[in-house]
C-alpha positions, 0 to 999 in steps of 0.5 A: 540854802543853795547858792544857785537856784534852778527855777522853772517859770511858766509865764507867757509875758516876757516883760513880767518874766523879766520883772520877776527875774530882776526882783529875785536878783536884786535880793541876791538870789542867783537863779538859773531860770528856765522860762516856758510859755505854754502847756507843752513847754511846761510839761516837757520841762517837768519831765526833764526835772531838776528844778528847785522851785516852780513859778506859775502864772495863774492865767495863760492862753491855753493853760491855767495855774491850778492845772499847772500846779496839779501837774507839778505836784504829780511829777515832783511832789517835793518841789515847791510851787508858787502861783503868781497872778495879776488878779487872784481872788480869795476863792482862787487863792484858797483853792491853790493852797488846797491843791498844794501850792506853797504860796501865791503872790500878786504881780502888783505886789512882788516885794515878798517874792524873794522871801517866799522863794527862800522860805519855800526852799527851806521848807522843801529841804526840811521835807526832803530830810524828813522823807529820807529819815522816814525811808530809812526808818521803813528799811530798818523796820523791814529788816527788824521784821525779817529778823523777828519772823525768821529767827529761832531765838525769841525776844521781847520788850517789856516796860517797867512801872508798870511792867508790861510786854510791848513786843514779842517775836513769833518764836516766843510762842514756840519756846514757851508754848503759849500764845503771844496774846496771852503774854500781852494780856498777862505779862507774868504769864511765863512766870506763872506757867513755869515757876509757880511750883518752884516759888511755892516750894522755895519761898521766892517772892511773887515778882522776880526781876531778872538782872541784866545778865545770863541766867538759866531757867529749868523747864520740864523738858529743856533749858531756856537761856534768857538774857536781859538788857536794861534800856535807859531813857536818861542817866539812872532812869530805866525806861524798858527791858529787852529780853531774849531767850533760846531753847536748848 
């Protein structure tokens, strides 16, 4: 958790604001609190940004906690918002959580405010890390899609036990002259189409396991260079198989 917490506090009562500051500091939280008293000040502070936590009074003269919460969620969806009220009924409390509030507290019972702020910060940090990982995953998926769509070499993934194709790149259709759907429906379609006659004449088994090395399969009009890589889940436990091929 950050050693210096920057807090935006929407509160029109100086006395209540001071009580909340004292409660946080008494628990060892070092806080840089920016207090605003009305809608204009709150929205201006939101536009500036840079806050770790937002505390909102539920009832103000020209504003209300739900509207403030909605504005905060729109501007800074990953910043936790805690609503604080002198009298918050069950219906209002439920609505605040439905609108995305991290927590709500009563001014008469601020004992758990420090722990609520700490928990909100911890959850926000987890959400940010998850969002960063998801963004990196999307970037990686986009790079993979561009590679697959524009590569002249076909590649495909297959699982074992049972053996089935789980992904085929677009170039596979051009290399093998069969639709990708057919490979999904019959994972041995390529074998049946290209090696059936050879299997019958040479007595090869009905199922061929390509080793994790380069081999050559002779078709009628071209050679296909095919490589296989075993993908292991654990020591000695094969999970899937990656194949790639190039027509020459």
